[in-house]
PDB file as gemmi writes it, atoms N, CA and C in Angstrom:
CRYST1    1.000    1.000    1.000  90.00  90.00  90.00 P 1                      
ATOM      1  N   MET A   1     -57.735 -44.923  28.031  1.00  0.00           N  
ATOM      2  CA  MET A   1     -56.937 -43.821  28.512  1.00  0.00           C  
ATOM      3  C   MET A   1     -55.583 -44.320  28.997  1.00  0.00           C  
ATOM      4  N   HIS A   2     -55.623 -45.326  29.800  1.00  0.00           N  
ATOM      5  CA  HIS A   2     -54.389 -45.855  30.369  1.00  0.00           C  
ATOM      6  C   HIS A   2     -53.467 -46.404  29.282  1.00  0.00           C  
ATOM      7  N   VAL A   3     -54.013 -47.234  28.416  1.00  0.00           N  
ATOM      8  CA  VAL A   3     -53.224 -47.860  27.349  1.00  0.00           C  
ATOM      9  C   VAL A   3     -52.621 -46.800  26.428  1.00  0.00           C  
ATOM     10  N   ALA A   4     -53.344 -45.722  26.179  1.00  0.00           N  
ATOM     11  CA  ALA A   4     -52.864 -44.665  25.294  1.00  0.00           C  
ATOM     12  C   ALA A   4     -51.893 -43.718  25.994  1.00  0.00           C  
ATOM     13  N   GLY A   5     -51.653 -43.928  27.288  1.00  0.00           N  
ATOM     14  CA  GLY A   5     -50.668 -43.135  28.004  1.00  0.00           C  
ATOM     15  C   GLY A   5     -51.151 -41.822  28.578  1.00  0.00           C  
ATOM     16  N   PHE A   6     -52.460 -41.638  28.658  1.00  0.00           N  
ATOM     17  CA  PHE A   6     -52.978 -40.402  29.229  1.00  0.00           C  
ATOM     18  C   PHE A   6     -52.911 -40.446  30.756  1.00  0.00           C  
ATOM     19  N   GLU A   7     -52.797 -39.270  31.351  1.00  0.00           N  
ATOM     20  CA  GLU A   7     -52.815 -39.175  32.807  1.00  0.00           C  
ATOM     21  C   GLU A   7     -54.146 -39.681  33.339  1.00  0.00           C  
ATOM     22  N   ALA A   8     -54.097 -40.296  34.491  1.00  0.00           N  
ATOM     23  CA  ALA A   8     -55.319 -40.789  35.124  1.00  0.00           C  
ATOM     24  C   ALA A   8     -56.164 -39.598  35.584  1.00  0.00           C  
ATOM     25  N   PRO A   9     -57.445 -39.624  35.282  1.00  0.00           N  
ATOM     26  CA  PRO A   9     -58.325 -38.538  35.708  1.00  0.00           C  
ATOM     27  C   PRO A   9     -58.858 -38.780  37.120  1.00  0.00           C  
ATOM     28  N   VAL A  10     -59.393 -37.730  37.697  1.00  0.00           N  
ATOM     29  CA  VAL A  10     -60.195 -37.834  38.909  1.00  0.00           C  
ATOM     30  C   VAL A  10     -61.567 -38.318  38.459  1.00  0.00           C  
ATOM     31  N   LEU A  11     -62.154 -39.245  39.178  1.00  0.00           N  
ATOM     32  CA  LEU A  11     -63.479 -39.760  38.819  1.00  0.00           C  
ATOM     33  C   LEU A  11     -64.564 -39.074  39.637  1.00  0.00           C  
ATOM     34  N   GLN A  12     -65.686 -38.818  38.998  1.00  0.00           N  
ATOM     35  CA  GLN A  12     -66.873 -38.242  39.640  1.00  0.00           C  
ATOM     36  C   GLN A  12     -66.564 -36.942  40.383  1.00  0.00           C  
ATOM     37  N   ARG A  13     -65.957 -36.010  39.679  1.00  0.00           N  
ATOM     38  CA  ARG A  13     -65.617 -34.711  40.272  1.00  0.00           C  
ATOM     39  C   ARG A  13     -66.865 -33.845  40.381  1.00  0.00           C  
ATOM     40  N   GLU A  14     -67.077 -33.283  41.541  1.00  0.00           N  
ATOM     41  CA  GLU A  14     -68.244 -32.435  41.799  1.00  0.00           C  
ATOM     42  C   GLU A  14     -68.038 -31.043  41.219  1.00  0.00           C  
ATOM     43  N   PHE A  15     -69.085 -30.517  40.592  1.00  0.00           N  
ATOM     44  CA  PHE A  15     -69.078 -29.141  40.092  1.00  0.00           C  
ATOM     45  C   PHE A  15     -70.207 -28.374  40.747  1.00  0.00           C  
ATOM     46  N   ARG A  16     -69.894 -27.160  41.166  1.00  0.00           N  
ATOM     47  CA  ARG A  16     -70.866 -26.243  41.757  1.00  0.00           C  
ATOM     48  C   ARG A  16     -70.719 -24.883  41.105  1.00  0.00           C  
ATOM     49  N   ASP A  17     -71.817 -24.152  41.078  1.00  0.00           N  
ATOM     50  CA  ASP A  17     -71.790 -22.768  40.640  1.00  0.00           C  
ATOM     51  C   ASP A  17     -72.608 -21.946  41.626  1.00  0.00           C  
ATOM     52  N   GLU A  18     -72.881 -20.698  41.284  1.00  0.00           N  
ATOM     53  CA  GLU A  18     -73.611 -19.825  42.217  1.00  0.00           C  
ATOM     54  C   GLU A  18     -75.001 -20.346  42.549  1.00  0.00           C  
ATOM     55  N   ALA A  19     -75.574 -21.172  41.699  1.00  0.00           N  
ATOM     56  CA  ALA A  19     -76.903 -21.744  41.944  1.00  0.00           C  
ATOM     57  C   ALA A  19     -76.845 -23.043  42.748  1.00  0.00           C  
ATOM     58  N   GLY A  20     -75.643 -23.559  42.988  1.00  0.00           N  
ATOM     59  CA  GLY A  20     -75.508 -24.793  43.771  1.00  0.00           C  
ATOM     60  C   GLY A  20     -74.870 -25.915  42.973  1.00  0.00           C  
ATOM     61  N   LEU A  21     -75.256 -27.127  43.318  1.00  0.00           N  
ATOM     62  CA  LEU A  21     -74.681 -28.302  42.680  1.00  0.00           C  
ATOM     63  C   LEU A  21     -75.080 -28.379  41.211  1.00  0.00           C  
ATOM     64  N   VAL A  22     -74.086 -28.478  40.344  1.00  0.00           N  
ATOM     65  CA  VAL A  22     -74.325 -28.664  38.908  1.00  0.00           C  
ATOM     66  C   VAL A  22     -74.424 -30.155  38.627  1.00  0.00           C  
ATOM     67  N   GLY A  23     -73.498 -30.906  39.190  1.00  0.00           N  
ATOM     68  CA  GLY A  23     -73.464 -32.346  38.980  1.00  0.00           C  
ATOM     69  C   GLY A  23     -72.050 -32.861  39.125  1.00  0.00           C  
ATOM     70  N   TYR A  24     -71.847 -34.064  38.650  1.00  0.00           N  
ATOM     71  CA  TYR A  24     -70.552 -34.737  38.740  1.00  0.00           C  
ATOM     72  C   TYR A  24     -70.114 -35.133  37.341  1.00  0.00           C  
ATOM     73  N   SER A  25     -68.870 -34.835  37.022  1.00  0.00           N  
ATOM     74  CA  SER A  25     -68.351 -35.267  35.718  1.00  0.00           C  
ATOM     75  C   SER A  25     -67.843 -36.700  35.865  1.00  0.00           C  
ATOM     76  N   ASP A  26     -67.913 -37.441  34.779  1.00  0.00           N  
ATOM     77  CA  ASP A  26     -67.395 -38.815  34.804  1.00  0.00           C  
ATOM     78  C   ASP A  26     -65.896 -38.807  35.057  1.00  0.00           C  
ATOM     79  N   PHE A  27     -65.192 -37.887  34.388  1.00  0.00           N  
ATOM     80  CA  PHE A  27     -63.738 -37.785  34.478  1.00  0.00           C  
ATOM     81  C   PHE A  27     -63.363 -36.318  34.608  1.00  0.00           C  
ATOM     82  N   TYR A  28     -62.193 -36.061  35.202  1.00  0.00           N  
ATOM     83  CA  TYR A  28     -61.723 -34.684  35.345  1.00  0.00           C  
ATOM     84  C   TYR A  28     -60.197 -34.678  35.417  1.00  0.00           C  
ATOM     85  N   TRP A  29     -59.584 -33.833  34.582  1.00  0.00           N  
ATOM     86  CA  TRP A  29     -58.138 -33.657  34.605  1.00  0.00           C  
ATOM     87  C   TRP A  29     -57.853 -32.292  35.186  1.00  0.00           C  
ATOM     88  N   LYS A  30     -57.384 -32.267  36.451  1.00  0.00           N  
ATOM     89  CA  LYS A  30     -57.222 -31.011  37.174  1.00  0.00           C  
ATOM     90  C   LYS A  30     -56.138 -30.113  36.602  1.00  0.00           C  
ATOM     91  N   GLY A  31     -55.079 -30.678  36.043  1.00  0.00           N  
ATOM     92  CA  GLY A  31     -53.998 -29.861  35.515  1.00  0.00           C  
ATOM     93  C   GLY A  31     -54.400 -29.019  34.322  1.00  0.00           C  
ATOM     94  N   VAL A  32     -55.439 -29.422  33.625  1.00  0.00           N  
ATOM     95  CA  VAL A  32     -55.882 -28.687  32.435  1.00  0.00           C  
ATOM     96  C   VAL A  32     -57.329 -28.212  32.551  1.00  0.00           C  
ATOM     97  N   TRP A  33     -57.917 -28.415  33.743  1.00  0.00           N  
ATOM     98  CA  TRP A  33     -59.283 -27.944  34.004  1.00  0.00           C  
ATOM     99  C   TRP A  33     -60.225 -28.417  32.899  1.00  0.00           C  
ATOM    100  N   LEU A  34     -60.308 -29.776  32.780  1.00  0.00           N  
ATOM    101  CA  LEU A  34     -61.088 -30.393  31.719  1.00  0.00           C  
ATOM    102  C   LEU A  34     -61.920 -31.545  32.281  1.00  0.00           C  
ATOM    103  N   ALA A  35     -63.203 -31.535  31.983  1.00  0.00           N  
ATOM    104  CA  ALA A  35     -64.107 -32.612  32.375  1.00  0.00           C  
ATOM    105  C   ALA A  35     -64.321 -33.528  31.175  1.00  0.00           C  
ATOM    106  N   GLY A  36     -64.419 -34.824  31.439  1.00  0.00           N  
ATOM    107  CA  GLY A  36     -64.713 -35.800  30.398  1.00  0.00           C  
ATOM    108  C   GLY A  36     -66.039 -36.473  30.690  1.00  0.00           C  
ATOM    109  N   GLU A  37     -66.868 -36.585  29.680  1.00  0.00           N  
ATOM    110  CA  GLU A  37     -68.182 -37.199  29.812  1.00  0.00           C  
ATOM    111  C   GLU A  37     -68.305 -38.364  28.841  1.00  0.00           C  
ATOM    112  N   PHE A  38     -68.572 -39.535  29.380  1.00  0.00           N  
ATOM    113  CA  PHE A  38     -68.718 -40.754  28.580  1.00  0.00           C  
ATOM    114  C   PHE A  38     -70.181 -41.151  28.645  1.00  0.00           C  
ATOM    115  N   ASP A  39     -70.863 -41.048  27.514  1.00  0.00           N  
ATOM    116  CA  ASP A  39     -72.300 -41.283  27.492  1.00  0.00           C  
ATOM    117  C   ASP A  39     -72.682 -42.425  26.568  1.00  0.00           C  
ATOM    118  N   GLY A  40     -73.607 -43.181  27.036  1.00  0.00           N  
ATOM    119  CA  GLY A  40     -74.264 -44.150  26.183  1.00  0.00           C  
ATOM    120  C   GLY A  40     -75.522 -43.517  25.624  1.00  0.00           C  
ATOM    121  N   ILE A  41     -75.896 -43.904  24.461  1.00  0.00           N  
ATOM    122  CA  ILE A  41     -77.092 -43.360  23.824  1.00  0.00           C  
ATOM    123  C   ILE A  41     -78.350 -43.796  24.573  1.00  0.00           C  
ATOM    124  N   ASP A  42     -78.270 -44.941  25.264  1.00  0.00           N  
ATOM    125  CA  ASP A  42     -79.436 -45.471  25.981  1.00  0.00           C  
ATOM    126  C   ASP A  42     -80.028 -44.482  26.975  1.00  0.00           C  
ATOM    127  N   LYS A  43     -79.207 -43.631  27.572  1.00  0.00           N  
ATOM    128  CA  LYS A  43     -79.740 -42.703  28.576  1.00  0.00           C  
ATOM    129  C   LYS A  43     -80.701 -41.692  27.968  1.00  0.00           C  
ATOM    130  N   TYR A  44     -80.675 -41.565  26.643  1.00  0.00           N  
ATOM    131  CA  TYR A  44     -81.594 -40.664  25.960  1.00  0.00           C  
ATOM    132  C   TYR A  44     -82.772 -41.397  25.335  1.00  0.00           C  
ATOM    133  N   LEU A  45     -82.784 -42.723  25.430  1.00  0.00           N  
ATOM    134  CA  LEU A  45     -83.807 -43.502  24.744  1.00  0.00           C  
ATOM    135  C   LEU A  45     -84.627 -44.437  25.637  1.00  0.00           C  
ATOM    136  N   LYS A  46     -84.024 -45.013  26.660  1.00  0.00           N  
ATOM    137  CA  LYS A  46     -84.709 -46.016  27.471  1.00  0.00           C  
ATOM    138  C   LYS A  46     -85.498 -45.381  28.606  1.00  0.00           C  
ATOM    139  N   PRO A  47     -86.743 -45.817  28.789  1.00  0.00           N  
ATOM    140  CA  PRO A  47     -87.606 -45.238  29.829  1.00  0.00           C  
ATOM    141  C   PRO A  47     -86.994 -45.259  31.224  1.00  0.00           C  
ATOM    142  N   GLU A  48     -86.246 -46.315  31.569  1.00  0.00           N  
ATOM    143  CA  GLU A  48     -85.670 -46.383  32.911  1.00  0.00           C  
ATOM    144  C   GLU A  48     -84.623 -45.292  33.162  1.00  0.00           C  
ATOM    145  N   PHE A  49     -84.038 -44.762  32.111  1.00  0.00           N  
ATOM    146  CA  PHE A  49     -83.092 -43.662  32.262  1.00  0.00           C  
ATOM    147  C   PHE A  49     -83.768 -42.303  32.073  1.00  0.00           C  
ATOM    148  N   LEU A  50     -84.807 -42.271  31.265  1.00  0.00           N  
ATOM    149  CA  LEU A  50     -85.516 -41.013  31.008  1.00  0.00           C  
ATOM    150  C   LEU A  50     -86.344 -40.566  32.205  1.00  0.00           C  
ATOM    151  N   LYS A  51     -86.836 -41.513  32.991  1.00  0.00           N  
ATOM    152  CA  LYS A  51     -87.608 -41.198  34.203  1.00  0.00           C  
ATOM    153  C   LYS A  51     -88.732 -40.204  33.941  1.00  0.00           C  
ATOM    154  N   GLY A  52     -89.530 -40.513  32.907  1.00  0.00           N  
ATOM    155  CA  GLY A  52     -90.697 -39.699  32.603  1.00  0.00           C  
ATOM    156  C   GLY A  52     -90.442 -38.536  31.664  1.00  0.00           C  
ATOM    157  N   ARG A  53     -89.185 -38.269  31.344  1.00  0.00           N  
ATOM    158  CA  ARG A  53     -88.862 -37.181  30.422  1.00  0.00           C  
ATOM    159  C   ARG A  53     -88.897 -37.695  28.982  1.00  0.00           C  
ATOM    160  N   THR A  54     -89.054 -36.792  28.060  1.00  0.00           N  
ATOM    161  CA  THR A  54     -88.914 -37.161  26.652  1.00  0.00           C  
ATOM    162  C   THR A  54     -87.421 -37.171  26.322  1.00  0.00           C  
ATOM    163  N   PRO A  55     -87.031 -37.851  25.240  1.00  0.00           N  
ATOM    164  CA  PRO A  55     -85.624 -37.782  24.833  1.00  0.00           C  
ATOM    165  C   PRO A  55     -85.151 -36.338  24.623  1.00  0.00           C  
ATOM    166  N   ALA A  56     -86.002 -35.502  24.049  1.00  0.00           N  
ATOM    167  CA  ALA A  56     -85.627 -34.096  23.834  1.00  0.00           C  
ATOM    168  C   ALA A  56     -85.360 -33.393  25.159  1.00  0.00           C  
ATOM    169  N   GLN A  57     -86.196 -33.634  26.156  1.00  0.00           N  
ATOM    170  CA  GLN A  57     -85.980 -33.020  27.468  1.00  0.00           C  
ATOM    171  C   GLN A  57     -84.660 -33.487  28.078  1.00  0.00           C  
ATOM    172  N   ALA A  58     -84.352 -34.762  27.942  1.00  0.00           N  
ATOM    173  CA  ALA A  58     -83.107 -35.300  28.487  1.00  0.00           C  
ATOM    174  C   ALA A  58     -81.900 -34.648  27.823  1.00  0.00           C  
ATOM    175  N   VAL A  59     -81.951 -34.471  26.513  1.00  0.00           N  
ATOM    176  CA  VAL A  59     -80.839 -33.846  25.785  1.00  0.00           C  
ATOM    177  C   VAL A  59     -80.693 -32.382  26.202  1.00  0.00           C  
ATOM    178  N   VAL A  60     -81.796 -31.663  26.300  1.00  0.00           N  
ATOM    179  CA  VAL A  60     -81.742 -30.256  26.704  1.00  0.00           C  
ATOM    180  C   VAL A  60     -81.191 -30.128  28.119  1.00  0.00           C  
ATOM    181  N   GLU A  61     -81.644 -30.962  29.045  1.00  0.00           N  
ATOM    182  CA  GLU A  61     -81.126 -30.919  30.418  1.00  0.00           C  
ATOM    183  C   GLU A  61     -79.626 -31.193  30.454  1.00  0.00           C  
ATOM    184  N   GLU A  62     -79.169 -32.146  29.665  1.00  0.00           N  
ATOM    185  CA  GLU A  62     -77.736 -32.458  29.610  1.00  0.00           C  
ATOM    186  C   GLU A  62     -76.946 -31.286  29.036  1.00  0.00           C  
ATOM    187  N   LYS A  63     -77.489 -30.639  28.011  1.00  0.00           N  
ATOM    188  CA  LYS A  63     -76.828 -29.488  27.417  1.00  0.00           C  
ATOM    189  C   LYS A  63     -76.743 -28.333  28.418  1.00  0.00           C  
ATOM    190  N   LEU A  64     -77.816 -28.074  29.154  1.00  0.00           N  
ATOM    191  CA  LEU A  64     -77.803 -27.000  30.151  1.00  0.00           C  
ATOM    192  C   LEU A  64     -76.804 -27.306  31.268  1.00  0.00           C  
ATOM    193  N   ARG A  65     -76.725 -28.569  31.687  1.00  0.00           N  
ATOM    194  CA  ARG A  65     -75.744 -28.994  32.700  1.00  0.00           C  
ATOM    195  C   ARG A  65     -74.329 -28.741  32.192  1.00  0.00           C  
ATOM    196  N   GLU A  66     -74.074 -29.134  30.936  1.00  0.00           N  
ATOM    197  CA  GLU A  66     -72.740 -28.930  30.359  1.00  0.00           C  
ATOM    198  C   GLU A  66     -72.425 -27.439  30.249  1.00  0.00           C  
ATOM    199  N   ASP A  67     -73.401 -26.626  29.875  1.00  0.00           N  
ATOM    200  CA  ASP A  67     -73.194 -25.174  29.814  1.00  0.00           C  
ATOM    201  C   ASP A  67     -72.809 -24.626  31.186  1.00  0.00           C  
ATOM    202  N   ARG A  68     -73.443 -25.120  32.239  1.00  0.00           N  
ATOM    203  CA  ARG A  68     -73.116 -24.670  33.596  1.00  0.00           C  
ATOM    204  C   ARG A  68     -71.695 -25.087  33.980  1.00  0.00           C  
ATOM    205  N   ILE A  69     -71.291 -26.277  33.588  1.00  0.00           N  
ATOM    206  CA  ILE A  69     -69.913 -26.704  33.868  1.00  0.00           C  
ATOM    207  C   ILE A  69     -68.937 -25.799  33.124  1.00  0.00           C  
ATOM    208  N   ARG A  70     -69.195 -25.532  31.848  1.00  0.00           N  
ATOM    209  CA  ARG A  70     -68.313 -24.668  31.062  1.00  0.00           C  
ATOM    210  C   ARG A  70     -68.256 -23.253  31.658  1.00  0.00           C  
ATOM    211  N   ALA A  71     -69.353 -22.778  32.217  1.00  0.00           N  
ATOM    212  CA  ALA A  71     -69.396 -21.435  32.807  1.00  0.00           C  
ATOM    213  C   ALA A  71     -68.494 -21.322  34.037  1.00  0.00           C  
ATOM    214  N   THR A  72     -68.100 -22.445  34.631  1.00  0.00           N  
ATOM    215  CA  THR A  72     -67.147 -22.412  35.751  1.00  0.00           C  
ATOM    216  C   THR A  72     -65.719 -22.212  35.249  1.00  0.00           C  
ATOM    217  N   GLY A  73     -65.531 -22.231  33.925  1.00  0.00           N  
ATOM    218  CA  GLY A  73     -64.202 -22.102  33.346  1.00  0.00           C  
ATOM    219  C   GLY A  73     -63.585 -23.428  32.948  1.00  0.00           C  
ATOM    220  N   CYS A  74     -64.322 -24.496  33.132  1.00  0.00           N  
ATOM    221  CA  CYS A  74     -63.843 -25.838  32.820  1.00  0.00           C  
ATOM    222  C   CYS A  74     -64.273 -26.235  31.412  1.00  0.00           C  
ATOM    223  N   GLY A  75     -63.364 -26.839  30.679  1.00  0.00           N  
ATOM    224  CA  GLY A  75     -63.720 -27.373  29.372  1.00  0.00           C  
ATOM    225  C   GLY A  75     -64.401 -28.722  29.528  1.00  0.00           C  
ATOM    226  N   VAL A  76     -65.042 -29.175  28.478  1.00  0.00           N  
ATOM    227  CA  VAL A  76     -65.725 -30.470  28.487  1.00  0.00           C  
ATOM    228  C   VAL A  76     -65.416 -31.203  27.186  1.00  0.00           C  
ATOM    229  N   VAL A  77     -65.006 -32.462  27.320  1.00  0.00           N  
ATOM    230  CA  VAL A  77     -64.858 -33.343  26.169  1.00  0.00           C  
ATOM    231  C   VAL A  77     -65.802 -34.512  26.381  1.00  0.00           C  
ATOM    232  N   ARG A  78     -66.477 -34.908  25.337  1.00  0.00           N  
ATOM    233  CA  ARG A  78     -67.522 -35.919  25.449  1.00  0.00           C  
ATOM    234  C   ARG A  78     -67.292 -36.997  24.402  1.00  0.00           C  
ATOM    235  N   TRP A  79     -67.575 -38.250  24.779  1.00  0.00           N  
ATOM    236  CA  TRP A  79     -67.457 -39.352  23.822  1.00  0.00           C  
ATOM    237  C   TRP A  79     -68.517 -40.401  24.089  1.00  0.00           C  
ATOM    238  N   VAL A  80     -68.751 -41.224  23.076  1.00  0.00           N  
ATOM    239  CA  VAL A  80     -69.731 -42.315  23.149  1.00  0.00           C  
ATOM    240  C   VAL A  80     -69.007 -43.630  22.846  1.00  0.00           C  
ATOM    241  N   TRP A  81     -69.709 -44.744  23.043  1.00  0.00           N  
ATOM    242  CA  TRP A  81     -69.126 -46.069  22.827  1.00  0.00           C  
ATOM    243  C   TRP A  81     -68.489 -46.223  21.459  1.00  0.00           C  
ATOM    244  N   ALA A  82     -69.163 -45.753  20.417  1.00  0.00           N  
ATOM    245  CA  ALA A  82     -68.643 -45.927  19.060  1.00  0.00           C  
ATOM    246  C   ALA A  82     -67.263 -45.287  18.916  1.00  0.00           C  
ATOM    247  N   GLU A  83     -67.052 -44.131  19.533  1.00  0.00           N  
ATOM    248  CA  GLU A  83     -65.746 -43.467  19.474  1.00  0.00           C  
ATOM    249  C   GLU A  83     -64.706 -44.224  20.287  1.00  0.00           C  
ATOM    250  N   LEU A  84     -65.131 -44.762  21.394  1.00  0.00           N  
ATOM    251  CA  LEU A  84     -64.219 -45.524  22.246  1.00  0.00           C  
ATOM    252  C   LEU A  84     -63.731 -46.782  21.545  1.00  0.00           C  
ATOM    253  N   MET A  85     -64.589 -47.402  20.761  1.00  0.00           N  
ATOM    254  CA  MET A  85     -64.272 -48.665  20.118  1.00  0.00           C  
ATOM    255  C   MET A  85     -63.582 -48.523  18.753  1.00  0.00           C  
ATOM    256  N   ALA A  86     -63.605 -47.338  18.169  1.00  0.00           N  
ATOM    257  CA  ALA A  86     -62.972 -47.129  16.861  1.00  0.00           C  
ATOM    258  C   ALA A  86     -61.483 -46.852  17.059  1.00  0.00           C  
ATOM    259  N   PRO A  87     -60.624 -47.647  16.435  1.00  0.00           N  
ATOM    260  CA  PRO A  87     -59.181 -47.482  16.627  1.00  0.00           C  
ATOM    261  C   PRO A  87     -58.713 -46.046  16.369  1.00  0.00           C  
ATOM    262  N   GLY A  88     -58.064 -45.465  17.356  1.00  0.00           N  
ATOM    263  CA  GLY A  88     -57.486 -44.135  17.229  1.00  0.00           C  
ATOM    264  C   GLY A  88     -58.424 -42.973  17.451  1.00  0.00           C  
ATOM    265  N   VAL A  89     -59.714 -43.169  17.304  1.00  0.00           N  
ATOM    266  CA  VAL A  89     -60.666 -42.052  17.413  1.00  0.00           C  
ATOM    267  C   VAL A  89     -60.686 -41.472  18.818  1.00  0.00           C  
ATOM    268  N   PHE A  90     -60.808 -42.330  19.806  1.00  0.00           N  
ATOM    269  CA  PHE A  90     -60.857 -41.878  21.201  1.00  0.00           C  
ATOM    270  C   PHE A  90     -59.543 -41.192  21.592  1.00  0.00           C  
ATOM    271  N   GLU A  91     -58.444 -41.790  21.219  1.00  0.00           N  
ATOM    272  CA  GLU A  91     -57.136 -41.218  21.549  1.00  0.00           C  
ATOM    273  C   GLU A  91     -56.974 -39.835  20.916  1.00  0.00           C  
ATOM    274  N   ARG A  92     -57.348 -39.690  19.664  1.00  0.00           N  
ATOM    275  CA  ARG A  92     -57.248 -38.383  18.997  1.00  0.00           C  
ATOM    276  C   ARG A  92     -58.165 -37.356  19.652  1.00  0.00           C  
ATOM    277  N   LYS A  93     -59.341 -37.790  20.063  1.00  0.00           N  
ATOM    278  CA  LYS A  93     -60.290 -36.878  20.703  1.00  0.00           C  
ATOM    279  C   LYS A  93     -59.725 -36.342  22.012  1.00  0.00           C  
ATOM    280  N   LEU A  94     -59.181 -37.227  22.846  1.00  0.00           N  
ATOM    281  CA  LEU A  94     -58.597 -36.790  24.120  1.00  0.00           C  
ATOM    282  C   LEU A  94     -57.391 -35.885  23.883  1.00  0.00           C  
ATOM    283  N   ALA A  95     -56.534 -36.251  22.944  1.00  0.00           N  
ATOM    284  CA  ALA A  95     -55.352 -35.440  22.645  1.00  0.00           C  
ATOM    285  C   ALA A  95     -55.760 -34.048  22.156  1.00  0.00           C  
ATOM    286  N   ALA A  96     -56.744 -33.976  21.271  1.00  0.00           N  
ATOM    287  CA  ALA A  96     -57.206 -32.692  20.744  1.00  0.00           C  
ATOM    288  C   ALA A  96     -57.811 -31.818  21.840  1.00  0.00           C  
ATOM    289  N   ALA A  97     -58.419 -32.444  22.837  1.00  0.00           N  
ATOM    290  CA  ALA A  97     -59.033 -31.703  23.942  1.00  0.00           C  
ATOM    291  C   ALA A  97     -57.994 -31.212  24.948  1.00  0.00           C  
ATOM    292  N   GLY A  98     -56.767 -31.742  24.831  1.00  0.00           N  
ATOM    293  CA  GLY A  98     -55.703 -31.303  25.741  1.00  0.00           C  
ATOM    294  C   GLY A  98     -55.482 -32.186  26.947  1.00  0.00           C  
ATOM    295  N   VAL A  99     -56.006 -33.400  26.930  1.00  0.00           N  
ATOM    296  CA  VAL A  99     -55.774 -34.311  28.053  1.00  0.00           C  
ATOM    297  C   VAL A  99     -54.275 -34.619  28.098  1.00  0.00           C  
ATOM    298  N   PRO A 100     -53.642 -34.384  29.241  1.00  0.00           N  
ATOM    299  CA  PRO A 100     -52.194 -34.615  29.325  1.00  0.00           C  
ATOM    300  C   PRO A 100     -51.838 -36.099  29.309  1.00  0.00           C  
ATOM    301  N   ARG A 101     -50.668 -36.366  28.787  1.00  0.00           N  
ATOM    302  CA  ARG A 101     -50.155 -37.745  28.771  1.00  0.00           C  
ATOM    303  C   ARG A 101     -49.110 -37.893  29.870  1.00  0.00           C  
ATOM    304  N   ARG A 102     -49.105 -39.060  30.467  1.00  0.00           N  
ATOM    305  CA  ARG A 102     -48.080 -39.365  31.464  1.00  0.00           C  
ATOM    306  C   ARG A 102     -46.812 -39.830  30.778  1.00  0.00           C  
ATOM    307  N   ARG A 103     -46.950 -40.304  29.552  1.00  0.00           N  
ATOM    308  CA  ARG A 103     -45.818 -40.750  28.733  1.00  0.00           C  
ATOM    309  C   ARG A 103     -46.270 -40.772  27.283  1.00  0.00           C  
ATOM    310  N   PRO A 104     -45.347 -40.635  26.346  1.00  0.00           N  
ATOM    311  CA  PRO A 104     -45.740 -40.720  24.933  1.00  0.00           C  
ATOM    312  C   PRO A 104     -46.275 -42.104  24.603  1.00  0.00           C  
ATOM    313  N   ARG A 105     -47.216 -42.157  23.690  1.00  0.00           N  
ATOM    314  CA  ARG A 105     -47.798 -43.445  23.252  1.00  0.00           C  
ATOM    315  C   ARG A 105     -46.690 -44.333  22.730  1.00  0.00           C  
ATOM    316  N   GLY A 106     -46.696 -45.589  23.175  1.00  0.00           N  
ATOM    317  CA  GLY A 106     -45.746 -46.575  22.696  1.00  0.00           C  
ATOM    318  C   GLY A 106     -44.464 -46.620  23.481  1.00  0.00           C  
ATOM    319  N   SER A 107     -44.171 -45.643  24.348  1.00  0.00           N  
ATOM    320  CA  SER A 107     -42.944 -45.712  25.142  1.00  0.00           C  
ATOM    321  C   SER A 107     -43.173 -46.505  26.405  1.00  0.00           C  
ATOM    322  N   ARG A 108     -42.135 -47.017  26.951  1.00  0.00           N  
ATOM    323  CA  ARG A 108     -42.249 -47.831  28.174  1.00  0.00           C  
ATOM    324  C   ARG A 108     -41.466 -47.205  29.297  1.00  0.00           C  
TER     325      ARG A 108                                                      
END                                                                             
């Protein structure tokens, strides 16, 4: 994010709705009301992250959490390691989602 010139996000932003605490987003850009979620696939596969749930249950719970965040009026952009490591993919994803830049890419 920094190298590509995007504005620094707020980290671990709390979200609440009428039912209470929804959770915390990994990243949040307040000027555009956008949450960013960076997920590793391991959280859906490894027993220590599943905590007794099946992978399907973990995915459904994550989807319901994201739906609750979106219902607050906030957008959500999500990425995984493979996107982060592929040249240009992560940058294009953030730009398409509307993450603001502090400066154009390549300018000093």
